[in-house]
MIMIRO-66237 format. One record per residue (C-alpha): residue in three letters; y, z, x. Coordinates in steps of 0.05 Angstrom, whole numbers, padded with zeros to 5 digits, always signed. Each point is the difference from the previous one (the first is absolute). Layout:
N
alaYZX/...
END
This chain:
606
unk+00142-00050+00118/unk+00065-00039-00010/unk+00014-00047-00057/unk+00022-00073+00008/unk+00026-00048-00051/unk+00030-00070+00007/unk+00028-00051-00049/unk+00022-00073-00002/unk+00019-00035-00064/unk+00058-00008-00048/unk+00011+00072-00019/unk+00049+00049+00033/unk-00046+00025+00055/unk+00033+00068+00007/unk-00023+00019-00070/unk-00070-00027+00011/unk-00007+00036+00067/unk+00024+00067-00026/unk-00046-00006-00060/unk-00059-00016+00045/unk+00017+00057+00047/unk+00000+00049-00058/unk-00072-00019-00013/unk-00016+00011+00073/unk+00040+00063+00014/unk-00063+00041-00003/unk-00018-00033+00067/unk+00059+00033+00035/unk+00068+00028-00017/unk+00033+00022+00064/unk+00048-00059-00004/unk+00008-00068-00031/unk+00036-00065+00012/unk+00008-00074-00017/unk+00021-00063+00037/unk+00024-00058-00042/unk+00025-00070+00015/unk+00073-00003-00024/unk+00046-00059+00015/unk-00038-00022+00061/unk-00007+00069+00031/unk-00051+00056-00006/unk+00032+00061-00030/unk-00036+00066+00011/unk+00009+00066-00037/unk-00044+00059+00018/unk+00002+00075-00007/unk-00036+00064+00016/unk-00029+00034-00062/unk-00028-00024-00065/unk+00009-00068-00031/unk+00056+00028-00043/unk+00039+00017+00064/unk-00007-00072+00024/unk+00023-00026-00068/unk+00062+00045+00003/unk+00015-00027+00069/unk-00006-00071-00027/unk+00052+00015-00052/unk+00046+00030+00053/unk-00004-00056+00051/unk-00011-00057-00049/unk-00065-00021-00031/unk-00028-00062+00035/unk-00009-00061-00044/unk-00048-00056+00016/unk-00066-00031-00018/unk-00043+00019+00060/unk-00011+00068+00031/unk-00046+00055+00025/unk-00003+00075-00014/unk-00033+00061+00028/unk-00014+00073-00017/unk-00019+00041+00060/unk-00048+00056+00020/unk+00022+00017+00070/unk-00047-00007+00058/unk+00045-00017+00059/unk+00069+00031-00003/unk+00027+00051-00049/unk+00024-00021-00069/unk+00071-00027+00010/unk+00044-00058-00020/unk-00010-00032+00069/unk-00076+00008-00001/unk-00004-00028-00070/unk-00026-00070-00011/unk+00016-00058+00000/unk+00011-00010+00075/unk+00027-00063+00030/unk+00043-00041+00046/unk+00052-00054-00013/unk-00057-00050-00009/unk-00048+00038-00046/unk-00018+00061-00040/unk-00068+00034-00011/unk-00034+00055-00039/unk-00064+00031+00026/unk-00057+00044-00023/unk-00047+00025+00054/unk+00004+00023+00072/unk+00012-00042+00063/unk-00044+00034+00051/unk+00030-00034+00062/unk+00073+00005-00022/unk+00020+00038+00063/unk-00026-00055+00044/unk+00034-00052-00043/unk+00065+00039+00000/unk-00002+00005+00076/unk-00012-00076+00005/unk+00056-00016-00049/unk+00049+00048+00033/unk-00013-00034+00067/unk+00019-00065-00035/unk+00067+00025-00024/unk-00016+00030-00068/unk+00028+00067-00022/unk-00028+00046-00054/unk+00036+00042-00051/unk-00058+00033-00037/unk-00060+00043+00019/unk-00049-00044-00038/unk-00057-00043+00023/unk+00022-00052-00051/unk+00064-00017+00037/unk-00042-00026+00058/unk-00033-00050-00047/unk+00068-00025-00023/unk+00025-00008+00072/unk-00066-00032+00021/unk+00006-00052-00055/unk+00071-00012+00022/unk-00023-00009+00072/unk-00051-00053-00020/unk+00043-00035-00052/unk+00004-00075+00015/unk+00025-00025-00067/unk-00071-00003-00030/unk-00017+00063-00038/unk-00074-00013-00001/unk-00005-00010+00075/unk+00044+00061+00011/unk-00046+00044-00042/unk-00062-00027+00034/unk+00028+00014+00069/unk+00022+00071-00019/unk-00067+00018-00032/unk-00036-00015+00066/unk+00039+00056+00033/unk-00005+00053-00055/unk-00054+00053-00003/unk-00009+00044-00060/unk+00005-00006-00076/unk+00053-00037-00038/unk+00021-00031-00065/unk+00065-00038+00012/unk+00051-00033-00044/unk+00047-00044+00040/unk+00065-00037-00014/unk+00028-00051+00050/unk+00075-00013-00005/unk-00009-00074+00011/unk-00048-00006-00059/unk+00033+00032-00061/unk-00049-00034-00047/unk-00062+00032+00030/unk-00034+00067+00006/unk-00056+00012+00050/unk-00055+00052-00001/unk-00060+00019+00043/unk-00048+00059+00002/unk-00053+00034+00043/unk-00033+00066-00021/unk+00055+00014-00051/unk-00002-00025-00072/unk+00044-00058-00024/unk-00006-00046-00059/unk+00037-00064-00019/unk+00021-00001-00073/unk+00002-00068-00035/unk+00052-00012-00054/unk+00033-00058-00035/unk+00057-00024+00044/unk-00004+00065+00039/unk-00047+00034+00048/unk-00009+00070+00028/unk-00031+00042+00055/unk-00019+00073-00012/unk-00042+00056+00029/unk-00032+00013-00067/unk-00010-00032-00068/unk+00045+00045-00042/unk+00061-00028+00036/unk-00009-00069-00031/unk-00032+00014-00067/unk+00066-00007-00037/unk+00004-00072+00023/unk-00070-00026+00011/unk-00073+00021+00003/unk-00022-00057+00045/unk-00003+00010+00074/unk-00032-00017+00067/unk-00031+00051+00047/unk+00021-00013+00071/unk-00056+00006+00051/unk+00009+00025+00071/unk+00056-00037+00036/unk+00008-00053-00053/unk+00073-00021-00002/unk+00032-00016-00067/unk+00063-00042-00010/unk+00030+00010-00069/unk+00050-00046-00034/unk+00021+00009-00072/unk-00046-00056-00023/unk-00058+00003+00049/unk-00039+00043+00047/unk-00033-00025+00064/unk-00049+00043+00040/unk-00026-00015+00069/unk-00046+00035+00049/unk+00027+00030+00064/unk-00014-00066+00036/unk+00039-00039-00053/unk-00056-00030-00041/unk+00012-00004-00076/unk-00039+00051-00041/unk-00021-00011-00072/unk+00002+00065-00039/unk-00031+00022-00065/unk+00050+00021-00053/unk-00017+00071-00024/unk+00023+00031-00065/unk+00018+00073-00007/unk-00035+00034-00058/unk+00051+00057-00003/unk+00058-00007-00048/unk+00070+00026+00012/unk-00010+00059-00047/unk-00058+00024+00043/unk+00048+00006+00058/unk+00054+00038-00040/unk+00002+00072-00023/unk-00017-00015-00072/unk+00040+00058-00028/unk-00025+00053+00048/unk+00050+00038+00043/unk-00035-00018+00064/unk-00051-00051+00024/unk-00045+00057+00023/unk-00003+00029-00070/unk-00014-00068-00030/unk-00055-00013+00050/unk-00032+00068-00013/unk-00003-00019-00074/unk-00028-00069+00016/unk-00063+00030+00031/unk-00044-00004-00062/unk+00014-00074-00006/unk-00005-00013+00075/unk-00068+00035+00004/unk-00025-00037-00062/unk+00024-00067+00027/unk-00034+00013+00067/unk-00067+00027-00026/unk-00014-00039-00064/unk-00006-00070+00030/unk-00050+00028+00050/unk-00051+00026-00050/unk-00054-00045-00027/unk-00052+00023-00049/unk+00020+00072+00014/unk-00012-00007+00075/unk+00049-00006+00058/unk+00013-00072+00023/unk+00049-00006+00057/unk+00011-00074-00014/unk+00001-00016+00075/unk-00044-00060+00017/unk-00006+00020+00073/unk-00027+00069-00019/unk-00068-00018-00028/unk-00051+00054-00012/unk-00035-00022+00064/unk+00064+00007+00040/unk+00017+00067-00031/unk-00070+00026+00013/unk+00005-00019+00074/unk+00057+00047+00016/unk-00021+00061+00038/unk+00068+00034+00011/unk+00069-00006-00031/unk+00067+00010+00034/unk+00059+00010-00047/unk+00067-00014+00034/unk+00068+00011-00033/unk+00066+00037+00005/unk+00033+00055-00041/unk-00018+00000-00074/unk-00050-00057+00009/unk-00036+00042+00053/unk-00005+00057-00050/unk-00032-00048-00050/unk-00048-00017+00056/unk-00018+00074+00009/unk-00020+00002-00074/unk-00040-00063+00012/unk-00036+00031+00060/unk-00022+00059-00042/unk-00025-00043-00058/unk-00034-00052+00044/unk-00037+00052+00041/unk-00020+00040-00062/unk-00026-00059-00041/unk-00018-00055+00049/unk-00023+00046+00057/unk+00034-00042+00052/unk+00042+00030+00057/unk+00074-00012-00007/unk+00058+00011+00048/unk+00072+00003-00022/unk+00052-00019+00052/unk+00075+00000+00001/unk+00015-00073+00016/unk+00049+00017+00056/unk-00055+00039+00036/unk-00059-00046-00015/unk+00019-00058+00046/unk+00017+00044+00059/unk-00061+00044+00002/unk-00048-00058+00017/unk-00042+00012-00063/unk-00075-00007+00003/unk-00017-00057-00048/unk-00070-00023-00015/unk-00019-00070-00021/unk-00023+00025-00068/unk+00063+00040-00013/unk+00052-00013-00054/unk+00074+00013+00013/unk+00039+00013-00065/unk+00075-00011+00007/unk+00044+00032-00054/unk+00073-00019-00008/unk+00045-00005-00061/unk+00045-00054+00029/unk-00052-00035+00042/unk+00052-00003+00055/unk-00005+00070+00032/unk+00006-00015+00075/unk-00048+00052+00027/unk-00052-00016-00053/unk+00006-00074+00013/unk-00010+00013+00075/unk-00063+00040-00016/unk-00026-00057-00043/unk+00009-00049+00057/unk-00035+00047+00049/unk-00060+00005-00046/unk-00002-00076-00009/unk+00004-00008+00076/unk-00064+00041+00005/unk-00033-00044-00053/unk-00004+00056-00052/unk+00003-00017-00074/unk+00067+00021-00029/unk+00016+00016-00072/unk+00073+00006-00022/unk+00022+00040-00060/unk+00071-00022-00013/unk+00050-00008-00057/unk+00039-00061+00022/unk-00035-00067-00008/unk+00005-00045+00061/unk+00026+00056+00045/unk-00017-00002+00074/unk-00058+00050-00005/unk-00028-00035-00061/unk+00001-00068+00035/unk-00031+00024+00065/unk-00056+00045-00027/unk-00070-00028-00009/unk-00001+00028-00071/unk+00055+00025-00045/unk+00003+00042-00063/unk+00068-00002-00035/unk+00026+00060-00036/unk+00038-00020-00062/unk+00055+00052+00001/unk+00058-00049-00006/unk+00063+00011+00042/unk+00009+00070+00027/unk+00074+00009+00016/unk+00008+00075+00012/unk-00011+00017+00073/unk-00047+00057-00018/unk-00065-00032-00020/unk-00032+00022-00066/unk-00036-00053-00039/unk-00022-00036+00063/unk-00037+00064+00020/unk-00036+00003-00067/unk-00023-00072+00001/unk-00022+00006+00073/unk-00043+00060-00020/unk-00027-00039-00059/unk-00023-00057+00046/unk-00032+00051+00047/unk-00040+00027-00059/unk-00023-00069-00021/unk-00021-00015+00072/unk-00038+00065+00004/unk-00036-00012-00066/unk-00019-00071+00019/unk-00022+00018+00071/unk-00041+00059-00025/unk-00035-00044-00051/unk-00014-00056+00051/unk-00029+00050+00050/unk-00043+00032-00054/unk+00034+00069+00006/unk+00016+00001-00074/unk-00036-00031-00059/unk+00029-00053-00045/unk+00008+00052-00055/unk+00038+00045+00048/unk+00045-00059+00021/unk+00014-00014-00073/unk+00017+00073-00012/unk+00049+00005+00058/unk+00031-00068-00017/unk+00010+00021-00073/unk+00033+00065+00021/unk+00047-00039+00046/unk+00017-00047-00059/unk+00021+00062-00040/unk+00049+00023+00053/unk+00061-00040-00026/unk-00004+00034-00068/unk-00006+00068+00033/unk+00059-00016+00045/unk+00042-00012-00063/unk-00019+00070-00022/unk+00021+00030+00067/unk+00067-00035-00003/unk+00016+00038-00065/unk+00007+00064+00040/unk+00060-00020+00041/unk+00040+00060-00025/unk-00050+00048+00032/unk+00010-00036+00067/unk+00075+00004-00008/unk-00003+00075-00014/unk-00039+00012+00064/unk+00048-00045+00038/unk+00055+00047-00023/unk-00037+00057+00034/unk-00004-00035+00068/unk+00065-00039+00002/unk+00031+00051+00048/unk-00061+00011+00043/unk+00001-00013+00074/unk-00076-00004+00008/unk-00058-00014-00046/unk-00075-00005+00011/unk-00057-00038-00033/unk-00071+00022+00005/unk-00065-00030-00023/unk-00073-00014+00018/unk-00038-00066+00002/unk+00035-00053-00041/unk+00054+00050-00017/unk+00017+00006+00074/unk+00009-00076+00004/unk+00044+00003-00061/unk+00039+00059+00029/unk+00021-00045+00058/unk+00028-00051-00048/unk+00035+00052-00043/unk+00033+00030+00062/unk+00022-00068+00025/unk+00032-00017-00067/unk+00039+00066-00002/unk+00026-00002+00071/unk+00019-00074+00001/unk+00045+00002-00062/unk+00022+00072-00009/unk+00005+00018+00074/unk-00036+00066-00013/unk-00043+00016+00060/unk-00072+00000-00025/unk-00068+00001+00032/unk-00070-00011-00026/unk-00059+00040+00025/unk-00074+00001-00013/unk-00005+00066-00038/unk-00058+00024+00043/unk+00044-00005+00062/unk+00051+00051-00025/unk-00032+00058+00036/unk-00001-00040+00065/unk+00074+00008+00012/unk+00042-00032-00055/unk-00002+00059-00047/unk+00051+00032+00047/unk+00051-00047-00031/unk-00010+00028-00070/unk+00054+00051-00015/unk+00034+00030-00062/unk+00017-00052-00053/unk-00022-00060+00041/unk-00024-00053-00050/unk-00073-00022+00006/unk-00029-00057-00041/unk-00075+00011-00005/unk-00043-00058-00022/unk-00067+00022-00029/unk-00029-00059-00039/unk-00068+00001+00033/unk-00052+00041-00038/unk-00046+00011+00060/unk+00058+00028+00041/unk+00036+00037-00055/unk-00025+00070+00018/unk+00020-00011+00073/unk+00069-00020-00023/unk+00006+00063-00042/unk-00009+00040+00064/unk+00053-00042+00036/unk+00049+00008-00057/unk-00009+00075+00001/unk+00012+00000+00075/unk+00068-00032-00006/unk+00018+00040-00062/unk-00015+00064+00038/unk+00053-00020+00050/unk+00054-00012-00052/unk-00006-00074-00012/unk+00021-00031-00067/unk-00058-00044-00019/unk-00004-00062-00044/unk-00073-00016-00018/unk-00019-00071-00017/unk-00069-00002-00031/unk-00042-00031-00055/unk+00005+00024-00071/unk-00047+00057-00013/unk-00003+00024+00071/unk-00023+00073+00003/unk+00054+00053+00007/unk+00053-00054+00013/unk+00054+00035-00040/unk-00012+00065+00038/unk-00001-00027+00070/unk+00069-00029+00010/unk+00073+00007-00018/unk+00003-00070-00028/unk-00054-00045-00029/unk-00006-00076-00007/unk-00064-00025-00032/unk-00026-00071+00002/unk-00050-00027-00051/unk-00073+00016+00015/unk-00029-00056+00042/unk-00057-00012+00048/unk+00017+00038+00064/unk-00005-00062+00042/unk+00055-00034-00041/unk+00047+00060-00005/unk+00049-00027+00053/unk+00017-00057-00046/unk+00029+00049-00050/unk+00022+00058+00044/unk+00047-00043+00041/unk+00047-00011-00059/unk+00026+00072-00006/unk+00010+00000+00076/unk+00042-00063-00005/unk+00040+00028-00058/unk+00013+00065+00036/unk+00026-00038+00060/unk+00043-00045-00045/unk+00033+00057-00037/unk+00009+00042+00063/unk+00037-00058+00032/unk+00042-00010-00062/unk+00018+00074-00007/unk+00020+00003+00074/unk+00047-00060-00009/unk-00040-00046+00046/unk-00004-00076-00006/unk-00068-00005-00033/unk-00013-00074+00011/unk+00031-00006+00069/unk-00015+00062+00041/unk+00036+00007+00065/unk-00027-00034+00063/unk-00057-00034-00038/unk-00013-00071-00021/unk-00051-00030-00047/unk-00036-00048+00045/unk-00008+00022+00073/unk-00004-00067+00035/unk+00012+00026+00070/unk-00045+00044+00043/
END
């Protein structure tokens, strides 16, 4: 949700912190700030707006110079974006940055106010700063331990104590935080891209582990103060993977990375032409024992789960529910002992999804995580994990993560159907081979970017837009609509095409754009009827279909064709033009493509 970075070493920390925050700005960009030890004091500079605004302020008031500091880029939860609400927050004794939500901050604020403290911001974070101040006894570790006992909620904290200018402290619970390990310098960060310029080696902090960083060493203890030995991990991403690589925007780069991402995710999980999930805990016996599947996710990941539901039920003949994670845990779901809960999350830190995972584990249900970030909270806590190999996804609007999540759902469906005897080995080989061919076909689809741009020109001034589809195309319509609305701010809705006559067709008026997805052969004739219905009411229709579809050029005002593919795999190709349309519509409307308003990449609060 917010981005945290911290540095201690021999370099000028302001430059290191700003550089790290640039790599994390996708996590929040309502405001930014730094706190740096300078000549025995902690100097703070913070500002509402983007990181550039904070840098301009630094030049105006004087850039802090020192070798130890913390930085923050914010996505507001408590208190509007403002200079005062920006992080860091602090007292005369200390300064902190925070990612997460303090659930009992009102009670803490009341307690602290009664003890003489005053508050200047609207944030929950300021209560943590004042609570640390209240418990401060000259020993930072004891102070942190005492404060943590009073705090309820999620947090990743970077902390500076004025009396200890050669140390940087960090602790986390339910919010991501890593400790980067350099030569004569060390770091904290919310995510790996922030430290890649300096080191690939890092520790993952576990729940309530407290790290004390000095420039030449890192010590980590548990909440009760016992030393913890950590495994050094090495990031496989390089710095180029986290940069734009010549593209105008991260989103465009990541759209074009989809062939490679799908290939990297699928190829290692195919042996002798058959799907092999490469998960030791998911033996054929275990897979065959599952009687029902619950797919739990948020946003784009949930849409990937909807595609998974369709494919799993069609091929493996096993009932599948798809739940929005924020609803799953509160509806007291009915979970059977032979159920499987599949958790999908790009970051592996999504708060609602993590809570759903923990609920399933509490009920003793086997959990399978599909995540992109190795060692993330969801990956560590799930019983089984399948990593997607998409590399870093920086743009807030997810693209390649969706494609690789779908790819894993296909592999799971093929494997489960084979294990349960619902498809033959030859059929499994056929489907697997067709999935292996998708990356090459994606490269073909990407060659038609100009067609997507031309259609985006037609809708750039639209106030409303509708997507319609049936079956898998309906699931894909939901994702297309989400992409458009989140980055172009055009109001769009997705409807099951067969539902049009049940009320929503009243919204179709003269020149309203409709994107009709018709990639499913068995449903194509039905879709023709639905397209004619909206055309008869004056809609301007873009038809997305497979090459060679009957009457395609006569049905709609605009046509986008994808390569001919097995119907069941069509979403893997058809999503690309929808992503491109959203991208170009956002660009033409002058929106910030990579950083849409009010959104953040990793939603680590509920």
